[in-house]
N, C-alpha and C positions, 0 to 999 in steps of 0.2 A: 504493500500500500504506500502510495506516494506521501511524503511528508508535506506539510503546508509550505515549507521553504522551497522544497523541490518543485512543487506545483507552481508556486509564484515565479521562480526563476525559469522554469520551462516555458511558461507563458510569455515572460518578458524576452527570453532568447528568441522565441518564434516571432515575436512582434518586430524586433529590431534586425533579425536576420532576413531582411528583404531588400531586393535590388534598389528600391527607392532611396535607401540610406546611402548608397554608393555615391549619390550626387554630392554629398557633403564629406566624403571620405577619400583619402589618398589612394585607396584601392581602385578608384576609377582609372588611375594611370596604367597599371598593368592590364586592366580590362580592355584597353584600346588595341591590344595586340593578339595575334592568333598563333604565332610561332612560339613553341615552348621556351626557347632560349631568350627570345625577346621579352616574354612574360616574366621570366625569372629575373632578368637584369633590371627591367623596369620596376618590378616589385621590390627588389633589394635596394635600389637607389631611392625609391619613394619612401620605403620604410626607414631608411637610414636618416632621412631628414624629417621624419615624422615627429617633431616636437615643436611646440609653439602654436601660433595662430593657424587654424586648420585651412583657412582660405589661402594663406601665404604658403603653407606646405604644398598644397595642390598646385598653386601657381608656379612655384619654384621647381617642383617635380616635373611639371609640364615643360618648363624651360630646359631642364636637363635633357628631356627626350628630344627637344628641338636641336639642342647642341650636338646630339648624337645622330642627327639626320633622321630622326624618327625610325631608325633601324639600329637599335642598341646592340644587338648581337653582331651584326656586320661591322659596326664601328669598333666594338671591343676586339673582334677577331683580326681586323685588317687595317686599323687606323695608322696614319703616318704622324710623324712629329708635328708637321705643319697643321694637321687636323686637330691636334691637341691644343694648339695655341688659343683658340676662342674659349676653351674651357677655363682658362686662367682667371677670367674675370667673374666667374660664377661665385655667388655668396648666398648661403642660407644660414643666418645666425653665425655660429662659429665654424660651420662647414664651408670651406672655401675652395677656390680653384686648385690649389695644391692637393687638397684631399680628394677632390673629384678626379683629377688626373691619376692620383695614386690608386684609387679604386678601379679605374679603367685598366690600368696596367696590371693590377693584381688579378682582376677578373680574366684578363687575357691569359695570364699564367694558369689560372684555375681551369679554364676551358681547353687550353693547349696541352697542359702537362698533368692535370689531375682528374680528368674525366668529366669536368663540369660541376656545377653547383649541387645538383641533386646527389651525385656520386659522393662528393665530399661530406655532405651532411648525413647521407644514409650509411656510409661506411663506418662512421664513428658513433652511431647511435649505441647507447649502452644502458642496460637495466631499464628499458622502456622509458627513457628520458632523453632529452636533446642537449643537455648541458655539455657533454663531451663533444658533441657535434659542433656546437657553436664555438667552442674553444679550438677545435681543429680547423674550422673555417677561418677564424682569425689568424691562426698560424700560417695557413696556406696563402691567404690574401697578402700577408706581409713577408712572405719568403723571399721576395725579390726586393731590390733597393727601393726605399720609400722614405717619406718624411715621418719622423718619429711622432710629430704632432697628430698624425692621422690615427694613431692607436686609440685615442679617446673616443673616436666615432664608431668603434666596434667593441661593444661591451663583452665581458667574459664572465659567465656564471662561476667558473672555477676560481675567479679572483673576487667573488662575492657580489657580483652585480646581478640585478634583476633581469638585465638584458631585454628590456621591454620591446625594443624595436625589432630585434631579431626573432623573438618569439612571435611577434605580430607577422613578420615576413613568413615564418614557418606555418602559421595558421593559414595564411593566404595560399601557400603552395600545396599544403597537405590535405586540408579538409575539402571533401567533395560530397556535400549533402544534397546536391542538385537543387539548391535554392537560388542559384544565380548570383551569390555574393562571393564567398571564398572560391578561388579558382580551381583548387584540387587537381593540379597537373602532375603531382608527384605520387607515384604508386608504391614506392619502396619504403615509405615511412608510414606507420599506422597513426591515425588521429589520437589513439590512446597514449602516445608518447609525447604529445604536445603539452606545453605549459601555458598558463594564462599570461598574456602581456600585461604585466602589473604596472600601473601608473597611478598618478594622484587620484584620478576619478574612480577607477576600479578598486583601488585600495581603500578609499573612504567608504564605498558602498559595501565592500567585503567585510570591513570591520563593523559597520552598523548591523550587518546581518549575522554576525558571529562566525563568519567563515575565516577570519584572520584576526589574530590577537597581536602579532608582532607590530611594533610601531613603524619601523623602517621599511621602506620598499626596496628590499635587497634580496639576495639569493635565498636566504633562510625564509623570508616571507613568501617567496614563490613556492618553495617546498611545502610550507604549511598550507598555502592555498591549494596547491596541487592535491595534497592528501585529502582535503575536504571536498573539492570538486569531483575527484575520482570516486568518492563514496556515492555521490549523486548520479554520476554517469561514468563508469569506468571505460566505456568504449569511446566516447566523444566528450570528454570533460571540458574542452575549451569552447564548446558551444556557449557556455555560460559567460564568456567574455562579452558576447553581445548584450546579455542582460546587465552585467555589472557596469559596462561602459555606457550603455544606453540610459540606465537609471541615473548614473552620475552626470553625464553631459546634457542629456535632453530633459531629464525630469528633476535634476537637482536633489536627488534622493538623500 
């Protein structure tokens, strides 16, 4: 028998897990593409800058795609040094052109030498969690020469971070519930291994609902929230991100 909390969260998750909400979400950027690698790269870059004003995030993520000729995979795979020059002036808060170029070169390395993004994340999944996968991705992205300043833009759960933006990216890539929101283009990772993208909004709601006691939004908080959400739905626990985020952002819960 469903608990009152589970019934409430299931209802809210279903309400916010609708294509109409893509209009106000950075997820609209990868939705513009149909080729798997284009979707992956657009999703990763959009998630990477997904903090701050939502309209500005979407605007700047769209600008990124324009700078990549609206063909992100082709650009990553075969760009020239001259083609990288226009990227130098890109800025989204503390993410700048140096970081953008570093990501493009790192992604070229991942697709050329590591089997691509899905392979990197899938190969390092451990104990039905994605923490080690995120750590491995960061390692691979920065295996080639890069600016040290860019490290701050790739969080690492094994260093104690909640890694909100990368968990968001993984939700987009892995979940395929045929609702038209999450893209679900990766078949090698089960939704049961995903963690909730924990931020200020979802954290506040989770604490009010008794799903989270820890005050900091860090790796330990993600683990605590994981444990509680997996009790509600062990197969697809991250569907509740729609409920927690929607309640916080749209309802001021």
